[in-house]
C-alpha positions in Angstrom: 52.0 -14.0 -19.3 48.4 -14.6 -18.2 46.5 -11.3 -17.5 44.7 -11.4 -14.2 41.3 -9.6 -13.8 41.2 -7.0 -11.0 38.6 -7.8 -8.4 36.3 -5.1 -7.1 38.3 -4.9 -3.8 41.5 -4.2 -5.8 39.6 -1.5 -7.9 38.4 0.1 -4.7 41.9 0.1 -3.1 43.5 1.5 -6.3 40.9 4.3 -6.7 41.2 5.3 -3.0 45.0 5.3 -3.0 45.5 7.2 -6.3 43.1 9.9 -5.3 43.9 10.1 -1.6 47.7 10.3 -2.2 47.6 13.5 -4.2 44.6 14.4 -2.1 43.4 16.9 -4.7 39.9 15.5 -4.0 39.0 12.7 -1.7 37.8 9.6 -3.5 34.3 9.8 -1.9 33.8 13.3 -3.3 34.5 12.3 -6.9 31.2 11.6 -8.6 33.1 9.7 -11.4 34.0 6.9 -8.9 31.9 3.9 -8.5 29.6 3.9 -5.4 31.6 1.1 -3.8 34.8 3.1 -4.1 33.2 6.2 -2.6 31.6 4.3 0.3 34.9 2.5 1.2 36.8 5.8 1.1 34.4 7.7 3.3 34.0 4.8 5.8 37.7 4.6 6.5 37.7 8.4 7.3 34.9 8.1 9.8 35.3 7.8 13.6 33.2 5.3 15.5 31.0 8.2 16.8 30.4 9.4 13.3 29.5 5.9 12.1 27.0 5.4 15.0 25.4 8.7 14.2 24.7 7.4 10.6 22.7 4.7 12.2 20.3 7.1 13.9 17.6 9.5 12.9 17.0 13.1 13.8 14.0 14.6 15.6 13.1 17.7 13.7 11.5 19.2 16.8 14.8 19.1 18.6 16.1 22.1 16.6 13.0 23.8 15.3 10.8 26.6 16.5 7.3 27.0 15.0 8.0 24.8 12.0 11.3 26.5 11.1 14.9 25.3 11.7 16.7 27.3 14.3 20.3 27.2 13.2 21.7 28.1 16.6 19.6 25.4 18.3 20.6 23.0 15.5 24.3 23.6 16.2 23.9 23.1 19.9 22.1 19.8 19.3 24.1 18.4 16.4 27.5 19.9 17.1 28.6 19.3 13.5 27.5 15.6 13.5 25.6 14.1 10.5 22.9 11.5 10.9 21.0 9.1 8.7 17.7 11.0 8.2 15.3 13.5 9.5 11.5 13.2 9.4 9.7 16.5 9.0 6.2 15.6 10.1 3.5 18.2 10.4 5.2 20.7 8.1 3.8 22.4 5.0 5.6 21.8 1.7 7.1 25.3 2.0 8.4 24.6 5.5 9.8 21.2 4.6 11.7 22.7 1.6 13.1 25.5 3.8 14.0 23.0 6.5 15.9 20.6 4.3 17.7 23.5 2.7 18.8 24.7 6.1 19.8 21.2 7.4 21.9 20.3 4.4 23.5 23.7 4.2 24.5 23.1 7.8 26.0 19.7 6.9 28.0 21.2 4.0 29.4 23.9 6.2 29.8 22.3 9.6 30.1 18.6 9.2 33.8 17.8 8.7 33.0 15.2 6.0 30.0 17.0 4.4 27.7 14.0 4.8 24.1 14.9 3.8 21.0 13.9 5.7 18.1 12.1 4.1 14.8 14.0 4.2 12.0 11.5 4.9 8.3 11.7 4.4 5.2 9.5 4.3 3.6 9.3 0.8 1.2 6.5 0.5 -1.3 8.5 -1.5 0.4 11.9 -1.6 3.1 13.7 0.2 2.1 14.0 3.9 3.1 17.7 4.0 0.4 20.4 4.0 -0.5 21.6 0.5 0.5 18.5 -1.5 -1.9 16.8 -3.8 -4.2 14.2 -2.1 -4.7 11.1 -4.3 -6.9 8.1 -3.6 -5.6 5.9 -0.8 -3.4 2.9 -1.7 -6.3 0.4 -1.6 -8.2 2.7 -4.0 -5.3 3.0 -6.4 -5.1 -0.8 -6.5 -8.8 -1.3 -7.0 -8.4 0.4 -10.4 -6.6 -2.8 -11.4 -4.6 -0.4 -13.5 -0.8 -0.3 -12.7 -0.4 2.6 -15.2 -2.5 4.9 -13.0 -0.5 3.9 -9.9 2.7 4.6 -11.9 1.5 8.1 -13.0 0.2 9.0 -9.5 3.5 7.9 -8.0 5.4 10.0 -10.6 3.5 13.1 -9.4 4.1 12.3 -5.8 7.8 11.8 -6.5 8.0 15.1 -8.3 6.3 16.9 -5.4 8.6 15.1 -2.9 11.7 16.0 -4.8 10.7 19.7 -5.1 10.0 19.8 -1.4 13.4 18.5 -0.4 12.3 14.9 0.4 14.9 12.3 -0.6 13.2 9.2 0.7 9.5 8.2 1.1 8.3 5.6 3.6 6.1 3.8 1.0 4.8 1.6 -0.5 3.1 -0.9 1.8 3.4 -4.4 0.4 1.6 -6.1 3.2 -1.3 -8.5 2.3 -4.7 -7.6 3.6 -5.6 -11.0 5.0 -6.9 -9.8 8.4 -9.7 -7.3 8.0 -10.0 -6.2 11.6 -6.5 -4.7 11.2 -6.8 -0.9 10.9 -4.1 -0.6 8.2 -5.9 -2.6 5.5 -6.4 0.7 3.6 -2.6 1.2 3.3 -2.2 -2.0 1.4 -2.9 -2.9 -2.3 -5.2 -5.7 -1.3 -5.3 -9.4 -0.4 -3.6 -10.9 -3.5 0.2 -11.3 -3.7 0.3 -10.9 -7.5 -1.8 -7.7 -7.6 0.1 -6.2 -4.7 3.4 -6.9 -6.5 2.2 -5.3 -9.7 1.1 -2.1 -7.9 4.4 -2.1 -5.9 6.5 -2.4 -9.0 4.6 0.5 -10.6 5.0 2.7 -7.6 8.7 2.1 -7.0 9.6 2.3 -10.7 8.1 5.8 -10.9 10.1 7.0 -7.9 13.2 5.4 -9.2 12.8 7.4 -12.4 12.5 10.7 -10.5 15.5 9.9 -8.3 13.6 9.7 -5.0 14.2 6.7 -2.8 11.3 4.4 -1.7 11.0 2.2 1.4 9.3 -1.1 1.0 7.3 -2.0 4.1 6.6 -3.8 6.3 9.1 -6.6 6.0 7.5 -9.1 6.7 4.0 -10.6 7.1 2.7 -7.5 9.0 -0.8 -7.7 7.4 -2.1 -10.8 9.3 -1.7 -9.8 13.0 -3.3 -12.0 15.7 -6.7 -10.7 16.5 -6.3 -7.9 13.9 -4.3 -5.9 16.4 -1.5 -3.8 15.0 2.0 -5.0 16.0 0.6 -8.4 17.1 2.4 -11.6 16.3 1.8 -13.4 13.0 1.1 -17.1 12.9 2.6 -19.0 10.0 5.3 -21.2 8.8 8.1 -20.9 6.3 5.8 -22.1 3.5 3.4 -19.3 4.2 6.3 -16.9 4.3 7.6 -17.9 0.9 4.3 -18.7 -0.8 2.5 -15.5 0.2 4.2 -12.7 2.1 7.5 -12.7 0.2 6.0 -12.6 -3.3 5.2 -8.9 -3.6 8.6 -8.0 -2.2 10.3 -10.4 -4.6 8.5 -8.9 -7.6 9.6 -5.4 -6.7 13.2 -6.4 -5.9 13.4 -8.2 -9.2 12.0 -5.4 -11.4 12.6 -2.1 -9.5 15.3 -2.6 -6.8 14.8 0.0 -4.1 17.5 1.2 -1.6 15.5 1.0 1.6 13.3 -1.5 3.4 11.5 -1.1 6.7 11.3 -4.0 9.1 7.9 -4.9 10.6 6.8 -4.8 14.3 5.5 -8.3 14.5 7.2 -11.5 15.5 7.1 -14.5 13.1 7.6 -18.1 14.3 8.2 -16.5 17.8 11.1 -14.3 16.6 10.6 -10.5 16.5 11.4 -9.5 12.9 13.6 -6.6 14.2 15.9 -9.3 15.6 15.5 -12.0 12.9 18.8 -12.5 11.1 17.0 -15.2 9.0 14.4 -12.8 7.6 16.4 -9.6 7.3 19.8 -11.0 6.3 19.6 -14.5 5.0 16.4 -14.0 3.0 16.3 -10.2 2.2 20.0 -9.7 1.5 21.2 -13.2 0.8 18.4 -14.7 -1.3 16.8 -11.5 -2.7 20.0 -9.6 -3.3 19.0 -6.4 -1.5 21.9 -3.9 -1.4 20.3 -1.0 0.4 19.7 -0.3 4.0 17.1 -1.5 6.5 15.4 1.1 8.6 13.5 0.2 11.7 9.8 1.0 12.0 9.1 3.7 14.7 10.4 2.3 18.0 10.7 -1.3 16.9 14.2 -1.7 18.2 13.3 -0.6 21.7 10.3 -2.9 21.5 12.6 -5.9 21.6 13.1 -4.9 25.3 9.8 -3.3 26.3 7.2 -5.1 24.1 8.5 -8.5 22.9 10.7 -9.0 26.0 13.5 -10.8 24.1 16.1 -8.2 25.1 17.2 -7.6 28.7 17.8 -3.8 28.1 18.2 -1.2 25.4 21.8 -2.1 24.8 20.8 -5.8 24.3 18.0 -4.7 21.9 20.5 -2.6 19.9 22.9 -5.5 19.7 20.2 -7.9 18.5 18.9 -5.5 15.9 22.3 -4.7 14.5 23.3 -8.4 14.2 20.0 -9.1 12.5 20.7 -6.4 10.0 18.7 -3.3 11.1 21.0 -0.5 9.9 19.1 2.6 11.2 17.1 3.0 14.3 14.2 5.4 14.0 12.4 7.0 16.9 14.4 5.4 19.7 17.6 5.7 21.6 18.9 2.1 21.8 21.6 2.8 19.2 23.1 5.4 21.4 24.6 2.5 23.3 26.5 1.2 20.2 29.7 3.1 21.0 30.0 1.5 24.4 29.0 -1.9 23.0 31.9 -1.8 20.6 34.4 -0.4 23.1 33.4 -3.2 25.6 33.9 -5.9 23.0 30.2 -6.9 23.1 29.7 -5.9 19.4 32.5 -6.1 16.8 33.0 -2.8 14.9 32.8 -4.7 11.7 29.0 -5.0 12.4 28.8 -1.2 12.6 30.8 -0.9 9.4 28.3 -3.2 7.6 25.4 -1.1 8.6 27.0 2.3 7.9 28.3 1.2 4.5 24.7 0.3 3.5 23.4 3.7 4.6 26.1 5.4 2.7 25.5 3.2 -0.4 22.0 4.5 -0.5 23.0 8.1 -0.1 25.6 7.9 -2.8 23.4 5.9 -5.2 20.6 8.4 -4.8 23.0 11.3 -5.6 22.8 13.1 -2.3 26.5 13.9 -2.2 26.4 15.5 -5.6 23.2 17.4 -5.3 23.2 21.2 -5.6 21.6 22.3 -2.4 21.7 26.0 -3.3 18.9 25.4 -5.9 15.3 25.3 -4.8 12.3 24.3 -7.0 9.4 26.7 -7.6 6.7 24.9 -5.6 3.9 26.8 -7.3 4.9 25.1 -10.6 5.4 21.6 -9.1 3.1 21.0 -6.2 -0.7 20.6 -6.5 -0.8 21.6 -10.2 -3.9 21.4 -12.4 -2.4 18.3 -14.0 -2.0 16.6 -10.6 -5.6 17.5 -9.6 -6.9 16.1 -12.9 -4.9 12.9 -12.3 -6.4 12.6 -8.8 -9.9 12.8 -10.4 -9.0 10.1 -13.0 -7.7 7.7 -10.3 -10.8 8.3 -8.2 -13.1 7.6 -11.2 -11.4 4.2 -11.9 -11.2 3.1 -8.3 -14.9 3.1 -7.4 -16.5 -0.4 -7.5 -20.2 -1.0 -8.4 -21.0 -4.3 -6.7 -24.8 -4.3 -7.0 -27.2 -2.7 -9.5 -30.6 -4.3 -9.3 -32.9 -3.5 -12.2 -30.3 -1.1 -13.6 -31.2 1.6 -11.1 -27.9 3.2 -11.8 -27.0 5.5 -13.5 -29.5 8.1 -12.4 -30.9 10.4 -15.0 -30.8 14.0 -13.9 -33.6 14.8 -16.4 -36.0 12.2 -14.9 -35.5 13.0 -11.2 -37.4 15.6 -9.3 -35.6 15.1 -6.0 -32.8 13.0 -4.4 -32.0 12.4 -0.7 -28.4 12.7 0.3 -28.0 10.9 3.6 -25.3 9.6 5.9 -22.2 10.6 7.9 -20.0 10.5 4.9 -22.3 12.5 2.6 -21.0 16.0 3.5 -17.5 15.0 4.7 -14.3 14.2 2.8 -12.5 11.0 3.8 -8.9 10.9 2.7 -7.7 8.0 4.8 -4.7 7.7 7.1 -1.2 9.1 6.5 -2.5 12.3 5.0 -2.0 15.9 6.1 -5.7 16.8 6.5 -9.2 15.5 6.6 -10.8 18.9 6.2 -13.6 19.7 3.7 -11.6 22.8 2.8 -9.2 20.6 0.8 -11.5 18.3 -1.1 -14.9 17.8 -2.7 -17.5 16.0 -0.7 -20.1 13.7 -2.3 -22.8 16.3 -1.5 -20.8 19.0 -3.2 -20.2 16.7 -6.2 -23.8 15.9 -6.6 -24.9 19.5 -6.3 -22.4 20.5 -9.0 -23.5 17.8 -11.4 -27.2 18.3 -11.0 -26.9 22.1 -11.4 -30.1 22.9 -9.6 -32.2 20.6 -11.8 -32.9 18.3 -9.0 -34.1 19.2 -5.5 -31.5 17.9 -2.9 -32.7 16.9 0.5 -29.7 16.4 2.8 -29.7 14.8 6.2 -26.7 13.5 8.1 -28.7 10.9 10.0 -26.0 9.8 12.4 -22.3 9.9 13.3 -19.9 7.3 12.1 -19.1 5.9 15.5 -22.0 6.4 18.0 -25.3 4.9 18.8 -27.1 8.2 18.7 -30.2 7.8 16.5 -31.7 11.3 17.1 -31.0 12.2 13.5 -32.9 9.3 12.0 -36.2 11.3 11.8 -34.6 13.9 9.5 -33.1 11.2 7.3 -36.3 9.3 6.9 -38.2 12.5 6.1 -35.5 13.4 3.5 -36.0 10.0 1.9 -39.8 10.1 1.9 -39.7 13.5 0.2 -37.3 12.3 -2.6 -37.5 10.0 -5.6 -34.3 8.1 -4.6 -32.1 7.9 -1.5 -28.3 7.9 -1.6 -26.8 6.8 1.7 -23.1 7.5 2.3 -21.8 5.3 5.2 -18.4 3.9 6.1 -15.5 5.0 8.2 -13.1 7.8 9.2 -9.4 7.0 9.5 -6.7 8.6 11.6 -3.0 8.0 11.9 -0.2 8.4 14.5 0.7 12.1 14.8 -2.5 13.2 13.0 -5.4 11.4 14.6 -8.8 12.7 13.5 -11.6 12.7 16.2 -13.7 9.6 16.2 -11.5 7.5 13.9 -12.5 3.9 13.5 -9.8 2.9 11.0 -6.1 3.5 10.2 -2.9 2.7 12.0 -3.5 1.7 15.6 -7.3 1.9 15.0 -8.2 -1.8 14.9 -11.7 -3.3 15.2 -12.9 -6.4 17.1 -16.1 -6.3 15.0 -16.2 -5.3 11.3 -19.9 -4.6 11.2 -20.6 -1.1 10.1 -19.5 1.1 13.0 -22.1 2.8 15.2 -25.7 2.7 14.1 -25.0 3.2 10.4 -26.7 0.0 9.3 -29.8 0.9 11.3 -29.8 4.2 9.5 -29.8 2.3 6.1 -32.6 0.1 7.3 -34.7 3.1 8.4 -34.2 4.7 4.9 -34.9 1.5 3.1 -38.1 1.1 5.1 -39.5 4.2 3.4 -39.9 2.1 0.2 -37.8 4.5 -1.8 -35.1 3.1 -4.0 -32.0 3.0 -1.8 -28.4 3.3 -3.1 -25.7 2.7 -0.5 -22.2 4.1 -1.1 -19.6 2.7 1.3 -16.8 5.3 1.8 -14.1 3.4 3.7 -10.6 2.0 3.7 -11.6 -1.6 4.1 -14.6 -4.0 3.8 -17.3 -4.1 6.4 -19.7 -7.0 6.9 -22.9 -5.8 5.1 -24.8 -8.8 4.0 -28.2 -7.2 4.9 -27.3 -4.2 2.6 -26.5 -6.6 -0.3 -29.8 -8.5 0.3 -32.1 -5.5 0.6 -30.7 -2.3 -1.1 -31.1 -1.9 -4.8 -27.6 -0.7 -5.6 -24.2 -0.6 -3.7 -21.0 1.1 -4.6 -17.7 0.7 -2.8 -15.6 3.8 -2.9 -12.4 3.3 -1.1 -11.1 6.7 0.2 -11.0 8.6 -3.1 -8.7 11.5 -2.5 -9.5 15.2 -2.9 -11.7 14.6 -6.0 -13.7 11.9 -4.4 -17.0 13.8 -4.4 -16.8 14.8 -8.0 -15.9 11.3 -9.1 -18.7 9.5 -7.3 -21.2 12.1 -8.6 -20.1 11.4 -12.2 -20.5 7.7 -11.6 -23.9 8.0 -10.0 -25.3 10.1 -12.8 -23.7 8.2 -15.6 -21.0 10.6 -16.9 -18.5 7.9 -16.0 -18.9 4.1 -16.4 -17.5 2.4 -13.2 -14.6 0.1 -13.8 -13.1 -0.6 -10.3 -12.8 -4.2 -9.0 -12.6 -5.5 -5.5 -9.1 -6.1 -4.3 -10.3 -7.4 -1.0 -13.2 -9.8 -0.4 -16.2 -8.9 1.8 -17.1 -11.2 4.7 -20.6 -11.9 6.0 -19.5 -11.2 9.6 -16.5 -11.0 11.8 -16.9 -14.7 12.5 -16.5 -15.5 8.8 -12.9 -14.2 8.8 -10.6 -14.9 7.1 -12.4 -14.4 3.8 -9.6 -14.1 1.1 -10.4 -15.9 -2.2 -7.2 -18.0 -2.4 -8.0 -20.4 0.4 -7.2 -24.1 0.6 -9.7 -26.6 -0.8 -10.6 -27.8 2.8 -11.2 -24.3 4.2 -14.8 -23.6 3.1 -16.4 -26.6 4.7 -16.9 -30.3 3.9 -20.7 -30.9 4.1 -21.8 -27.9 2.0 -25.1 -28.0 3.7 -25.5 -24.3 4.3 -27.8 -23.2 7.1 -29.8 -20.1 7.8 -31.7 -18.6 10.7 -34.8 -20.4 9.6 -33.2 -23.7 8.7 -30.1 -25.1 10.3 -27.3 -26.7 8.3 -23.8 -28.1 8.7 -20.4 -26.5 8.3 -21.8 -23.2 9.7 -25.1 -24.0 11.3 -26.8 -20.7 10.6 -24.8 -19.5 7.6 -22.6 -20.4 4.6 -18.9 -19.7 4.6 -19.1 -17.7 1.4 -18.1 -14.0 1.1 -20.7 -11.3 0.4 -18.6 -10.2 -2.5 -15.4 -12.0 -3.6 -12.1 -10.7 -4.8 -12.2 -9.4 -8.4 -15.9 -8.5 -8.4 -17.1 -5.3 -10.0 -20.0 -4.3 -12.3 -20.3 -1.9 -15.2 -23.1 0.0 -16.9 -22.5 -2.3 -19.9 -22.1 -6.0 -20.3 -19.2 -8.2 -21.5 -19.2 -11.6 -23.1 -16.1 -13.8 -22.9 -16.2 -15.4 -26.3 -13.2 -17.7 -26.6 -9.9 -18.8 -25.1 -6.9 -20.3 -26.8 -3.6 -21.6 -25.5 -0.4 -21.9 -27.5 -0.1 -25.6 -26.5 -1.6 -28.1 -24.1 1.7 -29.7 -23.0 4.7 -27.8 -21.6 8.1 -28.2 -19.9 9.3 -26.1 -17.0 11.3 -23.8 -19.3 8.3 -23.0 -21.6 5.9 -20.1 -21.7 2.2 -20.6 -22.1 0.6 -17.9 -24.4 -3.1 -17.4 -23.7 -5.5 -15.5 -25.9 -8.9 -14.4 -24.9 -11.6 -12.6 -26.8 -14.0 -10.3 -24.9 -16.9 -8.5 -26.4 -18.8 -5.5 -25.2 -22.4 -6.6 -25.7 -24.1 -3.5 -24.1 -24.9 0.0 -25.3 -22.1 1.9 -23.5 -18.4 2.0 -23.9 -16.7 0.4 -20.9 -13.6 -1.0 -19.3 -13.4 -4.7 -18.3 -10.8 -6.3 -16.0 -9.9 -9.6 -17.6 -8.5 -11.9 -14.9 -6.4 -15.1 -15.3 -6.4 -17.6 -12.4 -4.6 -20.9 -12.1 -5.5 -24.0 -10.1 -3.0 -26.8 -9.6 -5.2 -29.9 -10.0 -3.1 -32.3 -8.0 -0.1 -31.3 -5.9 2.2 -32.9 -3.3 1.3 -30.2 -0.8 -2.0 -28.4 -0.4 -2.3 -25.4 -2.7 -5.0 -22.7 -3.1 -8.2 -23.4 -5.1 -7.0 -20.7 -7.4 -4.4 -17.9 -7.6 -4.4 -14.8 -9.7 -1.6 -14.9 -12.2 -2.4 -12.1 -14.7 -4.9 -9.4 -15.3 -5.5 -6.6 -17.8 -7.9 -3.7 -17.8 -9.1 -3.1 -21.4 -11.3 -0.4 -22.9 -13.9 -1.9 -25.2 -16.3 0.3 -27.2 -20.0 -0.8 -27.3 -20.5 -3.5 -29.8 -16.8 -4.3 -30.3 -14.5 -7.1 -29.4 -11.0 -7.0 -28.1 -8.3 -9.7 -28.0 -6.3 -9.9 -24.7 -3.0 -11.8 -24.6 -1.3 -13.2 -21.5 2.2 -14.7 -21.3 2.6 -17.1 -18.4 6.1 -18.7 -17.9 5.6 -22.2 -16.6 8.2 -21.5 -13.9 5.6 -19.3 -12.2 3.6 -22.4 -11.4 6.1 -23.5 -8.8 5.2 -24.5 -5.3 7.2 -25.1 -2.1 7.1 -28.9 -1.6 7.3 -31.0 1.6 11.1 -30.6 1.6 10.8 -26.8 1.2 12.2 -26.9 -2.3 10.6 -24.6 -4.9 9.7 -26.8 -7.9 7.2 -27.0 -10.7 5.6 -30.4 -10.3 4.4 -32.3 -13.3 0.7 -32.7 -13.8 -2.4 -30.8 -14.9 -3.1 -27.1 -14.3 -6.4 -25.5 -15.0 -6.3 -22.0 -16.5 -9.3 -20.0 -15.6 -10.3 -16.7 -17.2 -13.2 -14.6 -15.9 -14.5 -11.3 -14.5 -13.9 -12.2 -10.9 -12.5 -14.9 -8.7 -16.0 -16.4 -8.4 -17.1 -15.5 -12.0 -15.0 -17.7 -14.2 -16.2 -17.8 -17.8 -13.6 -19.9 -19.7 -11.2 -22.7 -18.7 -8.4 -24.7 -20.3 -6.3 -27.6 -19.0 -2.6 -27.7 -19.7 -0.1 -30.4 -18.7 3.4 -29.9 -17.5 5.7 -32.8 -18.2 
C-alpha cells in the first residue's frame, strides 16, 4: 500500500484534536507545537470581538498616570481584552520596563486566552526611551560603509530593547534618499539600493539573533515624495518600483526575514499604498514570501478617507485596508468598525482571520507566549553600559566624511597652534537627529567640549556662536569675526537641528514633517561662513546635519570641509579626534550633494540622458547650454571621502571575460596605502550595462568593502558577483540578464573610478 504524506493542514488538525480532546493543555499553549498549529488552535477559540482587538493598538496614555500603568484604569479600559501592541512613547527605560511588566501580567491574569501584547518602540539609532544609548543616526551608520558596525550597534540596541520589555522596534528605514528636500533623509541609509540593503540586512540580523522583532519601513517608495513633502504621492512606474525601491526590502527578506513591515503613507501610481493589494499582498506576500504582519503607519488607514479621499468614510477605509493586507491599524479608530462590517456582510470574516493569524504568527514566532514575564533584567547592567558608549564613539569616528582638505590643512597639530576659533550654531550644541529621546547637551559631548578635552589647555579657544540655525539674525557675526581674527584657524560648525513627532525640538529644520523648499544652508549660516572666511584665516567647515545642503560656495572657498551626519552622544569627542589627527577619517558619502535646489535630483545612478546633451556648462560670467548658468554636476558625488593618507589602485583581475547567466564573476583588486599613515579605504565596485534594451543607469554599486591598510602596505580585495545580479526589467517587464558587454568599474567613489574591465555575458 502506498504511504501518503500528511499535509500541513492535516498535521495542524491532528495536533489540535489530540491535545484539545484530553484538554490537559490547549495546543496553542504547548511550546513544542509548530507555530502554525498554535495559531490555528488559538484562532478557532477566539470571538470576532477578540480577533478585531488583535488588529488594533493600545494607547498607553489611556491607562497610565504620570508615566505609570494604573491597573484599575487599565481594567476599566481593556475589560480583559488583549490587543496587538502598545507604544510607550515618552517613557524612561525604567518606566517602559515597569509598564510592560504590568500590562502582560494583566494579560496573563485577566485575558481569558492569555494573549500577550507586543511592546513597541522606535529605535533608529538607539532606543527612544530616556536613558538608552544614543548612537549615530541611521545615515551616519551607513556612511561608515561598514555593515559590521551597523550589526554591532543594532545588537546593543536590541539588548537594551529586550531588557526594557520592548518586543518590537519600528526600524529600520529602507527608503531611498532620492529627494533631499524630504525631512526624513536622515532616517535612511542613503540613496543607493545596494548599500541600503546591506545595512538593512545587518540591522535586522542583529535583532533576529537577540529575539526582538524589527519592522521594515516604509513599504514602499516613501523616500521620493512629490515636492519633498512628507506623505506626498510618489511618481513612478512598475519598473522604478522593481528596479529601485523594492531592492533593499528584497535583500532583507532574502537574508534576514523579519516578522513585521509597515506600509507607507504615499500613493504610488495613484493608489494609496495602505489600500494597494498589488503592493502589499501580491508583491510583498506573494512574490517576496513575507509571512509576518503588516502594521499601518500612524493614522494611514484613516487617511484613506481624510487625506487621499479614496474611501467614503472610516468603515470604507477599514475595509479597503484589510482587503489590501494591512493587519494592524495604529493610531486610528477605523478598525473599530470591523465587527459591524463583518456582521453586515460587507467584509467576510475570513479576511479578519487572515489578518489575525499573521499577528499571532509573529507573537508565537517571537516567543511572546512562552516568555517568563516574572523576570526583569537589571537595567544598570544592560542599558548605556561602558561598552555601549565605546561602540557609539567607534561608530561616530568611522561615520565622519572628509570631503575637502586643501594643502593638507587637516589634521591640526595641537603643538603648533596658539589659538583656535570655534564658531557656529552647532559648535556648542549636540545634534542627535530625529526619533531620539533628547537633544540636550546633558546627554552628549558637544564639538566645543570635545576640542577642549583634546587640546587640554595647550591651545587658546575663542568661542562664538555667530548665529542661530534658522534665523536671519546677524547680530552675533561681530563676535564670530573677532574670534576668527584672534585665532590661527577657524572651525565653523553649521548645519541643522531635527525634531520628530511627539518630541519636536524648538526651531527644527529637519526630521519627520520638517521638509524644506530650499536646501541651501538654513538661516544666515552661509553668510556667517563667508564673514569668517573674509578674515583671511584658514577656515574649516564642519557640516553637522542629517542630510546634504547645497554648499558649492563652501567647497570653492573654504580650505577644508567635513560632513558629520548626526554622530550620537560621542559626536563631539569623535570630531575632535579627527580634527586633531588622533583618528584618520574613513567615512564616505552615501548621499550626493547638489549645487542648488534646482539641481535636484542629484543621485549618482542616473540615466545616460539625465545630465544634459550639449555639455556646454555655463557660469554667471559665461552662459552655456544644458543649464545656462551652471553645470548639472553634484558638488560631491556618492562614495566620496578623503583620508589623511593616500591610496593607489594597482591592478584588477577578473576570473574570466565571458560568462553565462549561471556563472559568478570573481574580481580581485590590489590597493596600496602610499601615504605615511595607516588608514581605511572603501573599495567600490560599480557596473555599467554597455547596451541594453531599456535605459539603464550609467553605473550601479554592486559591491564595496572597507579595508584597513597600514602605511606602505598593499591589500588584496576580492569580490564575487553572480551574473544573475546583472538582470534588468525589460520592455515586457520580465527580469532577465541580457547578453552583451558589461563594464566593471572599481574606484574610490562613483566619480573616481580607477580601474575597469569589460566582461561579456553570452
